[in-house]
C-alpha positions as CSV (number, residue, x, y, z in Angstrom):
1,M,-17.1,-6.6,-5.1
2,R,-19.7,-9.1,-4.3
3,T,-22.4,-8.3,-1.6
4,S,-21.2,-11.3,0.4
5,D,-17.8,-9.8,0.7
6,V,-19.2,-7.0,2.9
7,T,-21.0,-9.3,5.2
8,K,-17.9,-11.6,5.6
9,I,-15.5,-8.7,6.4
10,H,-13.2,-9.4,9.3
11,P,-14.3,-7.6,12.5
12,A,-11.0,-5.8,12.6
13,G,-11.9,-4.4,9.1
14,R,-15.1,-2.9,10.4
15,Q,-13.2,-1.4,13.3
16,G,-10.7,0.0,10.9
17,I,-13.4,1.6,8.7
18,L,-15.0,3.2,11.8
19,C,-11.8,4.7,13.1
20,F,-10.5,5.9,9.7
21,S,-13.9,7.5,8.9
22,V,-14.4,9.2,12.2
23,C,-10.9,10.6,12.4
24,A,-11.0,11.8,8.7
25,L,-14.3,13.5,9.4
26,I,-13.2,15.3,12.6
27,F,-9.9,16.4,11.0
28,T,-11.6,17.7,7.9
29,L,-14.2,19.7,9.8
30,S,-11.4,21.1,12.0
31,F,-9.2,22.1,9.1
32,F,-12.0,23.8,7.2
33,S,-13.7,25.5,10.2
34,G,-11.9,28.7,9.4
35,S,-13.1,28.9,5.8
36,I,-16.6,28.1,6.9
37,M,-17.0,30.5,9.8
38,G,-14.4,33.1,8.8
39,F,-10.8,33.4,10.1
40,S,-9.9,34.9,13.4
41,A,-7.0,34.4,15.8
42,E,-9.1,31.8,17.7
43,L,-10.2,29.9,14.6
44,W,-6.6,29.9,13.3
45,A,-5.6,28.1,16.5
46,L,-8.6,25.7,16.1
47,T,-7.6,24.9,12.5
48,Y,-4.0,24.1,13.1
49,W,-3.8,23.0,16.7
50,G,-7.3,21.5,17.0
51,P,-6.6,18.4,14.8
52,G,-3.6,17.5,17.0
53,L,-5.6,17.8,20.2
54,Y,-8.4,15.8,18.7
55,F,-6.1,13.0,17.7
56,C,-4.6,12.9,21.2
57,L,-8.1,12.7,22.7
58,F,-9.2,10.1,20.2
59,N,-6.1,8.0,20.9
60,F,-6.9,8.3,24.7
61,I,-10.4,7.0,24.1
62,L,-9.1,4.1,22.0
63,R,-6.5,3.2,24.6
64,Y,-9.2,3.2,27.3
65,C,-11.8,1.1,25.2
66,Y,-9.6,-1.4,23.4
67,K,-6.6,-3.6,24.0
68,G,-4.2,-5.6,21.9
69,F,-4.9,-6.2,18.2
70,V,-8.1,-4.2,18.1
71,Y,-6.3,-1.1,19.6
72,D,-3.4,-1.5,17.2
73,V,-5.8,-1.6,14.3
74,S,-7.8,1.3,15.6
75,V,-4.9,3.7,16.2
76,R,-3.3,3.0,12.8
77,S,-6.6,3.5,11.0
78,A,-7.2,6.7,12.9
79,F,-3.7,7.9,12.0
80,L,-4.3,7.1,8.3
81,G,-7.7,8.8,8.4
82,S,-6.1,11.9,9.9
83,A,-3.3,11.8,7.2
84,F,-6.0,11.5,4.5
85,A,-7.9,14.6,5.9
86,T,-4.6,16.5,6.1
87,G,-4.1,15.7,2.5
88,I,-7.5,17.0,1.6
89,F,-6.7,20.3,3.4
90,L,-3.3,20.7,1.7
91,A,-4.9,19.9,-1.7
92,S,-7.1,23.0,-1.3
93,F,-4.1,25.3,-1.4
94,D,-3.2,27.3,-4.5
95,S,0.4,26.2,-4.4
96,G,2.8,23.3,-4.7
97,W,1.4,22.0,-1.4
98,S,-1.8,21.0,-3.2
99,T,0.1,18.3,-5.1
100,F,1.7,17.1,-1.9
101,G,-1.8,17.0,-0.4
102,L,-3.0,14.7,-3.2
103,Y,0.1,12.6,-2.6
104,M,-0.8,12.3,1.1
105,M,-4.3,11.3,0.2
106,I,-3.1,8.6,-2.1
107,L,-0.4,7.3,0.2
108,S,-2.7,7.1,3.3
109,A,-5.5,5.5,1.2
110,F,-3.0,3.0,-0.2
111,H,-1.9,1.8,3.3
112,F,-5.5,1.6,4.6
113,S,-6.8,-0.1,1.5
114,E,-4.0,-2.7,1.8
115,F,-5.4,-3.7,5.2
116,M,-9.0,-3.6,4.0
117,A,-8.2,-5.6,0.9
118,V,-6.8,-8.4,3.1
119,A,-9.7,-8.1,5.5
120,L,-12.1,-8.7,2.5
121,T,-10.2,-11.3,0.4
122,N,-8.0,-13.2,2.8
123,P,-9.0,-12.5,6.4
124,R,-7.2,-15.5,8.0
125,T,-3.9,-13.8,7.2
126,L,-4.9,-10.4,8.6
127,T,-2.3,-8.9,10.9
128,I,-1.0,-5.4,11.8
129,D,1.6,-5.9,9.1
130,S,-1.2,-5.9,6.6
131,F,-1.1,-2.1,6.8
132,I,2.5,-2.5,5.5
133,L,3.5,0.7,7.3
134,N,6.7,-1.0,8.4
135,H,7.2,-3.0,5.2
136,S,11.0,-2.9,4.7
137,V,14.0,-0.6,4.7
138,Q,13.8,-0.5,0.9
139,Y,10.2,0.6,1.0
140,G,11.1,3.3,3.4
141,L,13.9,4.5,1.1
142,A,11.4,4.5,-1.8
143,A,8.9,6.6,0.2
144,V,11.6,9.1,1.2
145,A,12.8,9.3,-2.4
146,S,9.2,10.0,-3.5
147,W,9.0,12.9,-1.0
148,I,12.2,14.3,-2.4
149,E,10.7,13.9,-5.9
150,W,7.8,16.1,-4.9
151,G,10.1,18.8,-3.6
152,V,12.1,19.0,-6.8
153,E,9.3,18.6,-9.4
154,Y,7.4,21.6,-10.6
155,Y,4.8,19.8,-12.7
156,F,3.6,16.9,-10.5
157,F,0.1,16.2,-11.8
158,P,1.0,13.4,-14.2
159,G,2.7,11.7,-11.3
160,V,-0.5,11.8,-9.3
161,L,-2.4,10.1,-12.1
162,M,0.3,7.4,-12.2
163,C,-0.1,6.9,-8.4
164,I,-3.9,6.5,-8.8
165,G,-3.5,4.1,-11.8
166,G,-0.9,2.0,-9.9
167,E,-3.2,1.8,-6.8
168,L,-6.1,0.6,-8.9
169,L,-3.9,-2.0,-10.6
170,R,-2.5,-3.3,-7.3
171,K,-6.0,-3.6,-5.8
172,S,-7.2,-5.4,-8.9
173,A,-4.3,-7.9,-8.4
174,M,-5.3,-8.5,-4.8
175,F,-9.0,-8.9,-5.5
176,T,-8.2,-11.2,-8.4
177,A,-5.9,-13.5,-6.4
178,R,-8.0,-13.2,-3.3
179,T,-6.9,-15.9,-0.8
180,N,-3.9,-16.7,-3.0
181,F,-2.4,-13.2,-2.4
182,N,-0.2,-12.6,0.6
183,H,2.1,-9.8,1.7
184,T,4.8,-12.3,2.6
185,V,6.3,-15.1,0.5
186,Q,4.7,-18.4,1.3
187,F,6.9,-21.5,1.6
188,V,4.2,-24.0,2.4
189,K,1.4,-24.7,-0.1
190,R,-2.1,-24.7,1.3
191,P,-4.7,-27.2,0.0
192,D,-6.7,-24.4,-1.5
193,H,-3.8,-22.5,-3.0
194,E,-4.4,-22.0,-6.7
195,L,-2.4,-20.6,-9.6
196,V,-4.1,-17.4,-10.8
197,T,-3.4,-16.7,-14.5
198,Y,-6.5,-14.7,-15.5
199,G,-7.5,-11.0,-15.1
200,V,-4.5,-8.7,-14.5
201,Y,-2.3,-11.8,-14.1
202,A,-2.8,-12.5,-17.8
203,W,-0.8,-9.3,-18.5
204,C,2.1,-9.9,-16.2
205,R,3.1,-12.4,-13.5
206,H,3.6,-9.8,-10.7
207,P,1.1,-6.9,-11.2
208,S,1.2,-5.9,-7.6
209,Y,4.9,-5.1,-7.9
210,V,4.6,-3.3,-11.2
211,T,2.4,-0.7,-9.4
212,L,5.1,0.1,-6.8
213,L,7.6,1.3,-9.4
214,N,7.8,5.0,-10.1
215,P,9.9,5.8,-13.2
216,I,11.1,9.2,-11.9
217,C,12.0,8.0,-8.4
218,M,13.8,5.0,-9.9
219,V,16.5,7.4,-11.0
220,I,17.2,8.0,-7.3
221,Y,16.8,4.5,-5.9
222,T,17.3,2.3,-8.9
223,L,19.7,-0.2,-7.2
224,A,17.6,-0.4,-4.0
225,S,14.3,-1.0,-5.8
226,W,15.6,-3.2,-8.5
227,S,17.5,-5.4,-6.1
228,F,14.6,-5.7,-3.8
229,F,12.1,-6.8,-6.5
230,R,14.6,-9.1,-8.2
231,E,15.2,-11.0,-4.9
232,R,11.5,-11.0,-4.0
233,V,10.4,-12.3,-7.4
234,F,13.2,-14.9,-7.5
235,A,12.1,-16.3,-4.1
236,E,8.4,-16.2,-5.0
237,E,8.8,-18.0,-8.3
238,L,11.0,-20.6,-6.7
239,T,8.2,-21.5,-4.3
240,L,5.5,-21.2,-7.1
241,L,7.5,-23.7,-9.2
242,T,7.6,-26.0,-6.2
243,F,3.9,-25.6,-5.7
244,F,2.7,-25.9,-9.3
245,G,5.6,-27.4,-11.3
246,P,5.0,-27.6,-15.1
247,Q,1.8,-25.5,-14.8
248,Y,3.7,-22.5,-13.5
249,S,6.6,-23.1,-15.9
250,K,4.2,-22.9,-18.8
251,Y,2.8,-19.7,-17.4
252,Q,6.3,-18.2,-17.2
253,K,6.8,-18.8,-20.9
254,T,3.6,-17.1,-21.9
255,V,3.5,-14.1,-19.5
256,G,6.4,-11.8,-18.4
257,T,7.0,-10.5,-14.9
258,G,6.1,-6.9,-15.9
259,L,9.3,-5.7,-14.3
260,P,12.3,-4.5,-16.5
261,Y,15.2,-6.9,-16.7
262,I,13.7,-9.1,-14.0
263,Y,12.9,-12.6,-15.3
264,G,12.1,-14.5,-12.1
265,Y,13.3,-18.0,-11.3
266,T,14.6,-19.7,-14.4
267,P,17.5,-22.2,-14.8
268,E,19.6,-19.4,-16.3
269,A,18.7,-17.1,-13.4
270,A,19.5,-19.8,-10.9
271,R,22.9,-20.4,-12.4
272,Q,23.6,-16.7,-12.4
273,E,22.5,-16.4,-8.8
274,Q,24.8,-19.3,-7.8
275,S,27.7,-17.8,-9.7
276,E,27.2,-14.4,-8.0
277,R,27.2,-16.1,-4.6
278,W,30.4,-18.0,-5.4
279,T,32.0,-14.7,-6.6
280,D,31.1,-12.9,-3.4
């Protein structure tokens, strides 16, 4: 990351960092107060009820000090910070909860870093939806399936490594594309919109989607996830071909989508799509 990126960060990004950090620190101190000072009935209550009371108090302060967009950013960042601290606490357990704690840390960091990545690389598109907490029904199903996966898996550690690797790849895609990346499909080409074919985009055309696929969970929600990515990639590539024409067509022929049995928008895929609609 360039030094100039930090100075150009959107004000909402700075607010998000502050609320995430403060809430994560308060929750962490509260959770580990018992192990630091020794357990007692009072400290047990502080450990498990304290974080909830702190969050209510913190939310009251935020509601009093901020309004509108700034409040929405603040409360979501605080929630994700508290979830991250809860994950740290659970990860300290000598049981299966430790792996779920690691998962909570990764998931909360993922949603917060999505917002921050947009704040750093493409601030003019920054909205509350940049947290992608309410992304789609399919995404919600995928998240629930991943929780079920945690419940039935005995050996989870390799899955944690996969989550971390996927998160790094997705953020690499966002910082490589920078202002050309958007959480929603763009149907109007901006004057500064460029076709990115270098970095992680030299490996596959849709690296940010590759990272959202979990091979184990796909057994549970194969149809939902495959259908979602197929339609999303099809729509994106239709607009990209409209934007860049032969330049993107050449890119299609040299670099795959990175998604199994999803080929994007091609004449063959378009004919198949039209045939399926006529059949329906």
